[in-house]
N, C-alpha and C positions, 0 to 999 in steps of 0.2 A: 603456831607462830614461834620462831626461834627467839630465845632469850636475847635481850639487848646486848649482853656481853659476849655473845657467840657470833663469830664471823659467818657471813652467808657464803660458805664455801661453794655450795651448789650453784648459786647465781653466777659466781665467777667462772665455774666450769662451763656453764651453759653459754656464757659470753665467749669463752675460749673456743667452743665448738663451732661458733659462727665463722671462725677463721680456719676451720679444720681443712687440712690438705693431706693427700696420701703420703707426702714426704714425712709428715709427723708420725704416721704409723710406722714407717720404715725406721725412724729414729728410735721409737719405742721398742721395736723388735731387736734392733742392734743393742740397746741398753739391756734387754733381758738376756740376750746371748752372752753379753759380757759378764753380767752378774752371775749367771748360772753356769757359765763355762761349757755351754753346749749349744749346738746349732739348731736342734729341734726339740720339741716337747711331746712328740707322738707317744700316746699310751699313758700319759701322765695326767693326774688331776691337779688343777690350779685354782687356788682360792685367793681372790683379790679382796682384801679387807680394807674397806674405805676406798671404793673404786673411783670416786671422783668423777672425772670425765668419761671413764671407761676405756681410755686409750690403751692402758696396759692389759686390760682384759682382752681387748680386741687383738693386741699383739700376741698374747698367749694363745688365743684361738688360732690365729694365722700360723703359729708355729706348731700347731697340731694338738694342743692340750684340750681337755674337757674343762670348762671354766664355770666357776660359781662366783658371782660378784655380789657384794652387799655394801651398803653405805647407810649411815645414820640419817643423812640429809636427803629429803625427798626430791629436791632439785638435782642432786647428784645422781640419784637413782634414775631419774628421767633422762639425765644426760647420758648415763651409761646405756640405758635402754635404746637411746637414739642411735648408738653406734652398732647395736646388735643386728646383724643381718637376719632376715627371716629364715634363711636356709640353715642357720646355725642349729635350729631345733633344740634338742636337749643337750647339745654340746656346749651351750652357753646359757646359763640361768642367771637372771638378775632379780634381786630382791632387796627389801629394805630391812635394816636391823643395825644393832649396835654391838660392837665388840665387848662392851661392858655388860651385855645381857648374857648371864651365865647359862640360862636355860636355852637360849638360842644357840650358843656355842656348843653346848652339849648335844643338841640335835644335829648339828652339822656333820659330825663325824671327823675323820682325819683325811689329810690330803698329802699328795706327793710334794707339792710346792705351795707354800703359804707366802703370800706377797703382801707386805704392809709397809708401804713406802710413805713416810711423812704423815702418818695418821695417828698413831698412838699418843703422840705428844699434844694432839689437839682434842683429846677426849675429856680432859679435866681430871683424869685419874690414870695417868700413864702407866704406872707400875702394875695396877690391877689389869689394865688392858694387855700388857705384855705377858702377864701370868696366864690369862685366858688364851692368849694367842699361842702360847707354847704347847697347849694341849691339842691344838688343831693339826699339828704336824705328825705324820705317822713315823714310826721308827725307820731310820735311814733316809727320811725325807729332808727337804730343804726349806729353811726359813730365810726370807729376805726381809730385813727391817731397816728403816732409815729413821734416825732420830736427831733432833736439833742438838748441836754441840753446846756444851756448857761453857760459856765465856765469862763466868763470874759476874762482875758488876755490869758489863755490857749487856749480858742477857737480862739482867734485872731492868735495865733501861728499855730494852726492846719490849719487855713484858708490859711496862707502863705505856709505851707507844701503842701497842696492840690493843690494850684495854681502852685507851683513849679513843682510838680509831672507831671502835664499836659503840662506845658510850656517848661520844660527842661528834656527831656527823659533821658539824661545821668545821671541825679540825682536820678533816680528811685531806683536803687539798694541801695543807701545810705539811702534814705527816708524810704524804706521798712524795712531796717535793724533797723533804729531808731524806726519805728512804732512797729516792733516785740519786741524790747527790752522794750519799754514802756508798751506794752499791754500783753506780754507773758514772758518777762524775769524772773520776780519774780515767776510766776507760774511754769516755767520750773525748776527753782532752787528748789522749793518745791518738785516737782515730782522727781528730781534727788535725793534729800535727802531721799525720800520714796522708792528709788530703783525702780521707774517706769518711766524711762526717757520719757519726752514729752507726758505723758499720756493725760494731759488736752489739749494740742495742737492737738493731734491725734483724740481726741473725740470731740473737740470744747466744752468742758465742760462748762456749764452755758449758752449756746446759746439757746437751746430748740426751735429753729426755722428751723432746718434742714440744716443749712449752714455748709460748711467746713471752718475750721479756716483760711486756706490760702486765699480763695476767700473773706471771711469776712475782712481779713487784707488788701487785695488789694483795696477793696471797701472803707474801712475806710481811708486809706492813700491817695487814689487818688480821692475820691468822691467829685467832684466840678462841678457846683456851690455848695456853702456851706453856710447855714444860721442856726442860732440857736435861741432858745427862752426859757425863764424861764417858769416853770409851771404856775405861776400866770398870765403871759402875755397870755398864751394859754387859760386858764380858763376864763379870762375876755373877750377875743375875742369871744369865743363860747357862753358864757352866754348872751352876747349882741345880739346873733342870735337865742335865745330861745333853747339852748341846755343845758341839765342837766347832770352833771358828774355822771357816774355810777361807774367807776373804774379808778384808776390811779396808775401806777407803775413808780416811779421816780428813777433817778440815784443818788439822794442825793449828788449832787455836782460833781459826776464823769462824765467821758466821756460816750458817747452812747446816746441812745434814751429814752426819757420819753414816756410812752405809755398811751394814753387816750381812754376811752370808754365813749361816750356820747349817751344820748337818746334825740331825737328831740321832743320838745313839741310845743304847739301852742303859738303864741305870745299873751301875755295878753294885 
């Protein structure tokens, strides 16, 4: 049983998959192509750390990679497994495990692409997770990592909201309403003024990762444990481990994740 202060990520992913459509897989493939700056992943090994719904594992497989997916949450493992086609065979392996398990990480070996989007900050020990993550990338390999942006006081407030969501279920409707107003209220007013009510909400405009707006909102309001980092902190951490930044997409002080794409070099 999950601790009461940990969000049920896997249950949210399973709910998301009930509305799965091929268009979401296409969005995930487009996202991977953008992040990795390549059209195909043929001949590459791809590790999906904290696979969640399995959507990006499925996208990597479709782009030609050999995929290994793992997640701490058993419901997330089941969700990922449900997207795995039987014909994938050994080209896509799904298992359960934690990025904080050093013995597991040591057994996995190294990969051409390691993908950890929005996961390390939910482990309860983010920097330990990132340290172990760095050892999974082979020299000249690629690391994709996304971490919540540090907004100072506002991040502390969101941390309280997230803890409260999990510890006090009766508060959830109020906290979700607050989250919706903060994240979607202004956008919905703009849509109403343009005579297209809730257009951005219905299409999750701006996400580009295949999520539905509802499941994204629940994940954001409830996602706990919750840690944050500034771009400079993350860059310094990985530079000390011989990673070179290739691409960075920041939130410029806003909520959400900063996306980093690193290439692993040899230590000088």
